C-alpha positions in Angstrom: 59.1 -99.8 -13.4 57.6 -98.3 -10.3 54.5 -96.2 -10.5 55.0 -92.5 -9.6 53.2 -90.9 -6.7 50.9 -88.3 -8.2 51.2 -85.0 -6.4 49.1 -82.6 -8.5 45.8 -84.5 -8.5 46.0 -84.6 -12.3 47.4 -88.0 -13.3 47.1 -87.3 -17.0 49.1 -84.1 -16.8 51.9 -85.8 -14.8 52.2 -88.7 -17.3 52.3 -86.3 -20.2 55.0 -84.2 -18.5 57.1 -87.3 -17.8 56.8 -88.2 -21.5 57.9 -84.7 -22.6 61.0 -85.2 -20.5 61.6 -88.6 -22.1 61.2 -87.2 -25.6 64.0 -84.7 -24.8 66.2 -87.5 -23.5 65.5 -90.5 -25.8 63.5 -89.1 -28.7 60.2 -90.4 -30.1 61.8 -93.7 -31.0 62.6 -94.6 -27.3 66.2 -95.2 -28.6 65.1 -98.1 -30.7 66.5 -98.6 -34.2 63.6 -98.3 -36.6 63.4 -99.4 -40.3 63.9 -96.7 -42.8 60.6 -97.7 -44.4 57.5 -99.5 -43.0 58.0 -103.2 -43.3 54.3 -104.4 -43.1 51.2 -103.5 -45.0 48.7 -101.3 -43.2 45.7 -103.2 -41.8 42.4 -101.2 -41.7 41.4 -100.4 -38.1 38.0 -101.6 -36.9 37.1 -102.7 -40.4 36.1 -106.3 -39.7 35.3 -106.2 -36.0 34.0 -103.7 -33.4 36.1 -105.0 -30.5 39.6 -103.8 -29.5 41.5 -105.7 -26.8 44.6 -104.3 -25.1 48.2 -105.3 -24.3 48.5 -103.7 -20.8 50.9 -104.7 -18.0 49.9 -102.1 -15.4 48.1 -98.8 -14.8 48.0 -95.9 -12.4 44.6 -97.2 -11.3 45.6 -100.8 -10.8 49.3 -100.9 -10.2 49.9 -104.4 -11.4 47.7 -106.2 -14.0 50.3 -108.6 -15.2 53.9 -107.3 -15.2 55.2 -110.7 -16.5 52.8 -110.5 -19.4 54.1 -112.0 -22.7 52.7 -109.8 -25.4 53.0 -112.4 -28.2 51.2 -115.0 -26.2 48.4 -112.6 -25.2 47.9 -111.4 -28.7 47.9 -115.1 -29.9 45.1 -115.7 -27.5 43.2 -112.7 -28.7 43.6 -113.8 -32.3 42.4 -117.3 -31.5 39.3 -115.7 -30.0 38.6 -113.8 -33.2 40.0 -110.4 -32.1 41.3 -108.4 -35.1 42.1 -105.1 -33.4 44.7 -104.8 -30.6 45.7 -101.7 -28.7 49.3 -101.8 -27.5 50.2 -99.5 -24.7 53.7 -98.2 -25.3 53.9 -95.7 -22.4 56.9 -96.9 -20.3 56.7 -95.2 -16.9 53.2 -95.7 -15.7 51.8 -98.5 -17.9 54.9 -100.7 -18.3 54.6 -100.6 -22.0 57.2 -100.3 -24.8 57.4 -99.4 -28.5 59.3 -102.7 -28.9 56.2 -104.6 -27.9 54.3 -103.1 -30.8 57.1 -104.0 -33.2 57.3 -107.6 -32.0 53.5 -108.0 -32.2 53.3 -106.6 -35.7 56.2 -109.0 -36.9 54.4 -112.0 -35.4 50.8 -111.0 -36.3 51.0 -108.7 -39.4 47.3 -109.3 -40.2 46.1 -107.8 -36.9 45.3 -104.1 -36.9 47.4 -102.4 -34.1 46.5 -99.2 -32.3 49.4 -97.5 -30.7 48.1 -96.2 -27.3 50.4 -93.6 -25.7 50.5 -89.9 -24.8 51.6 -88.8 -28.2 52.6 -85.2 -28.5 54.0 -84.3 -31.9 54.2 -85.3 -35.6 57.4 -87.3 -35.1 55.4 -89.5 -32.7 53.1 -90.3 -35.6 56.0 -91.1 -38.0 57.6 -93.3 -35.5 54.3 -95.1 -34.9 54.0 -95.7 -38.6 57.5 -97.1 -39.0 57.1 -99.3 -35.9 54.1 -101.0 -37.4 51.1 -99.2 -35.9 48.0 -99.1 -38.2 46.3 -96.6 -35.9 47.2 -94.2 -33.2 45.6 -92.5 -30.2 45.2 -88.7 -30.0 44.2 -87.5 -26.5 42.4 -84.1 -27.2 43.0 -82.9 -23.6 46.8 -83.0 -24.1 47.0 -81.2 -27.4 46.3 -77.7 -28.8 43.8 -77.8 -31.6 46.2 -77.0 -34.4 48.7 -79.5 -33.2 46.1 -82.3 -32.9 44.9 -81.6 -36.4 48.4 -81.7 -37.9 49.0 -85.0 -36.2 45.7 -86.3 -37.4 46.2 -85.2 -41.0 49.8 -86.7 -41.1 48.4 -90.0 -40.0 45.8 -89.9 -42.8 48.5 -89.0 -45.3 50.4 -92.1 -44.1 47.3 -94.3 -44.5 46.7 -94.7 -40.8 43.6 -94.3 -38.7 43.4 -92.0 -35.7 41.3 -92.7 -32.6 40.7 -89.2 -31.2 39.8 -89.4 -27.5 37.4 -86.7 -26.2 36.5 -86.1 -22.6 34.2 -83.1 -22.4 32.5 -80.5 -24.5 35.6 -78.3 -24.8 37.4 -81.2 -26.6 34.4 -81.9 -28.8 34.6 -78.3 -30.0 38.3 -78.7 -30.6 37.8 -81.8 -32.8 34.8 -80.5 -34.6 37.0 -78.4 -37.0 38.4 -81.6 -38.6 35.6 -84.1 -37.8 37.6 -87.2 -37.0 36.2 -90.4 -38.5 36.8 -92.4 -35.3 36.2 -91.0 -31.8 37.0 -92.6 -28.5 35.2 -91.6 -25.4 36.8 -92.8 -22.2 34.7 -93.7 -19.2 37.9 -93.3 -17.1 38.6 -89.8 -15.8 42.2 -89.3 -16.8 42.8 -86.8 -14.0 41.7 -89.1 -11.2 41.5 -92.4 -13.1 38.1 -93.1 -11.6 35.4 -94.8 -13.8 32.3 -92.9 -14.8 30.2 -95.1 -17.0 27.6 -92.5 -18.1 30.2 -89.9 -19.3 30.5 -91.5 -22.8 26.8 -91.1 -23.2 27.0 -87.4 -22.3 29.9 -86.7 -24.7 28.3 -88.7 -27.5 25.3 -86.5 -27.4 27.5 -83.5 -28.3 29.1 -85.1 -31.4 27.3 -83.7 -34.5 29.3 -85.1 -37.3 29.2 -88.7 -38.8 31.8 -90.9 -37.1 32.3 -94.2 -35.4 32.3 -93.9 -31.6 34.3 -96.3 -29.4 33.4 -96.8 -25.7 36.7 -97.0 -23.7 37.5 -98.5 -20.3 35.5 -99.7 -17.3 34.0 -102.8 -19.0 34.4 -105.6 -16.5 31.1 -107.6 -16.2 28.4 -109.1 -18.4 26.2 -106.1 -17.4 28.9 -103.7 -18.5 29.2 -105.4 -21.9 25.4 -105.2 -22.3 25.3 -101.6 -21.1 27.8 -100.5 -23.8 26.2 -102.5 -26.5 22.6 -101.7 -25.4 23.3 -97.9 -25.4 24.3 -98.1 -29.0 28.1 -97.7 -29.2 29.6 -99.0 -32.4 32.8 -100.3 -30.9 34.5 -101.0 -27.5 38.0 -101.0 -26.2 38.8 -103.2 -23.2 42.1 -103.5 -21.3 42.4 -105.0 -17.9 39.4 -107.4 -18.2 40.7 -108.9 -21.4 44.2 -109.3 -20.0 42.9 -111.0 -16.8 40.1 -113.2 -18.3 40.8 -115.2 -21.4 37.1 -115.7 -22.0 36.3 -112.0 -22.0 37.3 -111.2 -25.7 34.9 -113.9 -26.9 32.1 -112.5 -24.7 32.6 -109.1 -26.2 32.6 -110.4 -29.8 29.5 -112.4 -29.2 27.6 -109.4 -27.9 28.9 -106.8 -30.4 28.3 -109.1 -33.4 24.6 -109.5 -32.3 21.9 -107.9 -34.4 19.8 -104.8 -33.5 19.6 -103.8 -29.9 16.8 -105.7 -28.2 17.6 -105.2 -24.5 15.3 -102.4 -23.3 17.2 -102.1 -20.0 19.4 -99.4 -21.5 17.0 -97.3 -23.6 16.4 -95.1 -20.6 20.1 -94.2 -20.3 20.3 -93.2 -24.0 17.1 -91.1 -23.8 18.2 -89.4 -20.6 21.6 -88.3 -21.8 20.4 -87.3 -25.2 18.9 -84.4 -23.3 22.1 -83.6 -21.5 23.5 -80.1 -21.9 27.1 -79.3 -20.8 27.1 -77.5 -17.5 23.4 -78.0 -16.9 22.1 -80.5 -14.3 19.5 -83.0 -15.3 16.3 -82.5 -13.3 13.9 -85.1 -11.9 10.9 -83.9 -10.0 9.6 -86.7 -7.8 6.3 -87.4 -6.0 4.1 -86.4 -8.9 0.4 -87.1 -8.1 -1.5 -84.7 -10.4 -1.7 -84.1 -14.1 -1.5 -80.3 -13.6 1.8 -80.7 -11.8 3.2 -83.0 -14.4 2.2 -80.5 -17.1 4.0 -77.7 -15.3 7.3 -79.6 -14.8 7.2 -80.5 -18.5 6.7 -76.8 -19.4 9.6 -75.8 -17.1 12.0 -78.3 -18.7 12.3 -81.1 -16.2 14.0 -84.2 -17.7 12.1 -86.8 -15.6 9.1 -87.3 -13.4 9.1 -89.6 -10.4 6.0 -91.6 -9.3 6.0 -93.2 -5.9 4.8 -96.8 -5.9 5.7 -97.5 -2.3 4.0 -96.7 1.0 4.0 -92.9 1.1 1.6 -90.0 1.2 2.7 -89.5 -2.4 1.9 -93.0 -3.6 0.0 -93.2 -6.8 -1.9 -96.0 -8.6 -0.7 -97.8 -11.6 -3.9 -96.4 -13.4 -2.7 -92.9 -12.7 0.7 -93.7 -14.3 -1.0 -95.1 -17.3 -3.0 -91.9 -17.6 0.3 -89.9 -17.9 1.6 -91.8 -21.0 1.2 -88.9 -23.4 3.3 -86.4 -21.4 6.6 -85.8 -23.1 9.0 -86.6 -20.2 10.9 -89.6 -18.9 8.8 -91.4 -16.3 10.4 -93.2 -13.3 8.6 -95.4 -10.8 10.0 -95.4 -7.3 9.9 -98.7 -5.4 11.1 -99.9 -2.0 11.6 -103.7 -2.0 12.8 -105.9 0.8 15.8 -108.1 0.3 15.0 -111.0 -1.9 11.7 -109.5 -3.3 11.0 -109.3 -7.0 9.5 -106.3 -8.7 5.7 -106.8 -8.4 4.1 -107.9 -11.7 1.8 -104.9 -12.0 4.8 -102.5 -11.8 6.8 -104.7 -14.2 3.9 -104.4 -16.6 4.2 -100.6 -16.6 7.8 -101.0 -17.8 7.0 -103.7 -20.4 4.1 -101.7 -21.8 6.0 -98.4 -22.0 4.2 -96.5 -19.3 7.4 -96.2 -17.3 10.9 -95.7 -18.6 12.8 -96.8 -15.5 12.6 -97.9 -11.9 14.3 -96.2 -9.0 15.1 -98.9 -6.5 15.0 -97.3 -3.0 15.0 -100.3 -0.7 17.2 -103.3 0.1 16.9 -104.9 -3.4 19.5 -107.5 -4.5 21.6 -106.5 -7.6 20.3 -109.6 -9.3 16.9 -108.0 -9.2 17.4 -104.4 -9.9 19.9 -105.0 -12.8 17.1 -106.9 -14.6 15.2 -103.7 -15.2 15.9 -100.3 -16.7 16.8 -98.0 -13.8 19.2 -97.5 -11.0 19.7 -97.8 -7.3 19.1 -95.1 -4.7 21.2 -95.2 -1.5 20.7 -93.2 1.7 24.0 -92.0 3.2 24.8 -91.7 6.9 28.6 -91.6 7.0 31.8 -92.2 5.1 31.4 -96.0 5.4 28.2 -95.7 3.3 30.2 -93.7 0.7 32.9 -96.3 0.5 30.3 -99.0 0.0 28.9 -97.2 -3.1 31.9 -98.5 -5.0 30.5 -102.0 -4.7 27.0 -101.0 -5.9 26.7 -102.2 -9.6 25.1 -100.1 -12.3 26.0 -97.0 -14.3 25.5 -94.6 -11.4 23.8 -94.3 -8.0 21.4 -91.7 -6.7 22.4 -90.6 -3.2 19.7 -89.4 -0.7 19.8 -88.3 2.9 19.3 -91.0 5.6 16.1 -90.7 7.7 14.7 -93.2 10.2 11.1 -91.9 9.4 11.1 -92.3 5.6 13.0 -93.6 2.6 12.8 -90.3 0.8 11.1 -86.9 0.6 12.2 -86.1 4.2 13.5 -82.6 3.3 16.9 -83.5 4.9 20.2 -82.7 3.2 23.2 -84.9 3.0 26.4 -83.8 4.9 28.3 -81.8 2.3 31.5 -83.7 3.0 29.8 -86.9 2.0 28.5 -85.3 -1.2 31.9 -84.1 -2.2 33.4 -87.6 -1.5 30.7 -89.2 -3.8 31.4 -86.6 -6.5 35.0 -87.7 -6.6 34.1 -91.3 -7.4 31.0 -91.1 -9.7 28.7 -88.8 -11.6 26.8 -87.0 -8.9 23.0 -87.8 -8.7 21.8 -85.9 -5.7 18.6 -85.9 -3.7 17.6 -84.8 -0.3 16.5 -81.3 0.9 16.8 -79.5 -2.4 14.6 -76.4 -2.7 14.4 -73.0 -4.3 16.2 -71.4 -1.4 19.3 -73.5 -1.7 19.4 -74.6 -5.3 22.0 -71.9 -6.3 24.4 -72.9 -3.5 24.0 -76.6 -4.4 24.7 -76.1 -8.0 27.7 -73.9 -7.4 29.2 -76.1 -4.7 28.6 -79.5 -6.1 27.8 -79.2 -9.9 25.6 -82.3 -9.7 24.9 -84.3 -12.9 21.3 -84.8 -11.8 19.1 -83.4 -9.0 16.1 -85.1 -7.6 13.6 -82.8 -5.9 10.3 -83.7 -4.1 9.2 -82.1 -0.8 11.2 -78.9 -1.5 8.7 -77.8 -4.1 5.4 -78.9 -2.4 2.6 -77.1 -0.6 1.7 -80.5 1.0 2.8 -84.1 0.4 2.2 -84.9 -3.3 0.8 -81.5 -4.2 3.3 -79.3 -6.0 3.5 -75.6 -5.5 3.9 -74.1 -8.9 5.5 -70.9 -7.6 8.1 -73.0 -5.9 8.7 -75.0 -9.0 9.2 -71.8 -11.1 11.5 -70.4 -8.4 13.5 -73.6 -8.4 14.0 -73.6 -12.2 14.8 -69.9 -12.2 17.5 -70.4 -9.5 18.9 -73.4 -11.4 19.3 -71.4 -14.6 20.9 -68.4 -12.7 23.3 -70.7 -10.9 24.4 -72.4 -14.1 24.7 -69.1 -16.0 26.9 -67.9 -13.1 29.1 -71.0 -13.4 29.5 -70.8 -17.1 30.5 -67.1 -16.9 32.7 -67.6 -13.9 
């Protein structure tokens, strides 16, 4: 089947509308003849393994994955790798799936727990899923009214099935809180644009305040991605395209998720940062800290992170100064500028290993093989749309964008072209630096709604010396802008 051209900008809504049309024409059973009673025993979902691999032929984001895919052969390969949970996409128009796939897989592999993944809309969809052999089913909170979602959830429980309730933002967390689903999925894929945003599951997880098992969904393609999901403490993972394309991928996932307690400190920073995330409120990093009194003030004002320059700059500080800041309750980020092929200097690496720094901001020409070794992220200076396009190839959970300047790598006071900022926002969580100050903070927040802002020269009286009045004005403007957005 051909993929539809999306006209509204909301892919999820268009798929759901097409499914509503199909329900009227063909019913929930997709015109298949279903047994009057379920033919196979229910297999508990996620009981014996934290990994879910998918049967997926195509997607709106990657038109063709494998249209000639043989579901039985693929699931046989999964089973041979030790996979005990399989997600079967049954949506026909955009994913090339079929309810018949699920029925055939259950008949061939009755001992595997099957998740029906589709845009399910009513209780009849749940009954059909049960009769077809599904052991679990997906509920997408953004598609369903709260009462309808709860009815479908409770019916599934009554039938002995498990529901994977997929949440995408704070509104949907609130919707699910009334019935506290036992298994929650958080998709790193934005279902409106189908872009991948790896840190979103961390943000949503911080809002969930009931005991449940949380599944990280989508966007897991590399060894780093596997380690990121595991290292940030998710209990389970669902993978589609990578498992279909690479027969070795399921085994990699199992090996990592069966490992013992998290020991990879590269990812502790991300967990700590997003534990402090508040819906509708930008995270704040104040960079270029050189004095204890300035650090004390930004902690008082509620900054999330402090940046310490460890490269040539009038704001550069010593490693001894950073060591002296250990007891301040704020995330501490060292900023380095390395040439291509350079390794992180041992004295800076020591600050990470000994806990004086939580992360490194790599602001130079570092190789991914170097900066992915450490907790932290890449900063990129943008000149034009070509630079924006290249961001997609920069590995890591997200990228900080800064203004390009010939004179300096940062702290120039220059702003990025707004068109470039908006283009970046469409493809990743927006971490924004460059020319942010008390005079423009409201406009920046209202226009771009950044996930994180990084401020340095805009709150200084001179390089490295923060102006406390400017700091207070910045945070006041930030609060006012965010209150305006939440009321508006």
